[in-house]
C-alpha positions in Angstrom: 0.0 0.2 0.1 1.3 3.4 -1.2 0.4 5.5 1.7 -1.3 5.5 4.8 -3.5 2.3 6.1 -6.8 2.8 8.0 -8.1 -0.9 9.7 -11.7 -0.7 11.4 -11.7 -4.4 10.6 -9.5 -7.7 9.9 -5.8 -7.8 8.0 -5.6 -11.6 8.7 -3.8 -14.7 6.8 -6.8 -16.8 5.1 -6.4 -20.6 6.3 -4.6 -21.7 3.5 -2.7 -18.4 2.6 0.0 -15.8 4.6 -1.0 -12.7 3.7 2.1 -10.1 3.2 1.3 -6.4 3.2 4.1 -3.7 2.3 3.2 0.0 3.6 5.0 3.3 3.0 2.9 5.3 5.2 0.8 5.4 8.5 -0.6 2.8 10.4 -3.8 3.4 12.4 -4.7 -0.1 13.7 -8.4 0.0 15.3 -9.4 -3.7 14.2 -7.3 -6.8 14.0 -3.6 -6.8 12.0 -2.7 -10.8 12.2 -1.0 -11.7 9.0 2.1 -13.7 8.0 4.6 -10.2 7.0 4.0 -6.6 7.1 6.6 -4.8 5.8 7.3 -1.1 6.6 8.5 0.4 3.5 10.5 3.9 2.8 12.4 6.1 4.2 9.6 8.6 5.3 9.0 9.3 9.2 5.7 7.5 10.1 3.3 6.9 13.1 2.0 3.5 13.9 -1.1 3.5 16.7 -3.9 1.4 17.8 -4.0 -2.0 18.5 -0.7 -4.1 18.5 0.1 -5.7 14.4 1.1 -9.0 15.5 3.0 -11.3 12.8 6.4 -10.7 11.4 7.7 -7.3 11.0 10.0 -6.5 8.5 11.8 -3.0 8.3 15.0 -1.7 5.9 15.3 1.5 6.6 16.2 3.9 9.4 13.6 4.5 12.3 12.8 5.6 15.9 10.4 4.2 18.6 9.3 7.5 20.2 6.4 6.2 22.1 4.9 2.4 23.0 5.3 0.3 20.5 2.4 -1.7 19.3 4.2 -4.8 18.0 3.4 -8.1 19.1 5.1 -10.2 16.8 8.8 -10.9 15.6 10.9 -7.8 14.2 13.4 -8.2 11.5 15.7 -5.7 10.7 17.2 -5.9 7.2 19.4 -3.8 4.7 21.0 -0.7 6.0 18.5 0.3 8.4 19.5 1.6 12.1 17.1 1.8 14.6 17.1 3.6 18.0 15.3 2.3 20.7 14.5 3.9 24.7 15.8 1.1 27.1 12.4 1.6 29.0 10.5 0.4 26.3 9.7 -2.8 24.8 8.9 -4.9 21.3 
């Protein structure tokens, strides 16, 4: 998805297949987000708010977590990206 995502429903795997989603913008998750892979793409600032994102989260660019993270799955760093974490926060 090229841009922002507002989820008020379900983004999830089917019974037979795992769903992969690529997002380059903000994510507001008021519903259920439980898929196989979510790729956070692009070098822009973004906001991820709402209910936890479940599943595998992949990121290839630089990032900084400014508030409580909303990830509840595996978090993978790839490419040449760098990350900054507040040591009092957890993923």
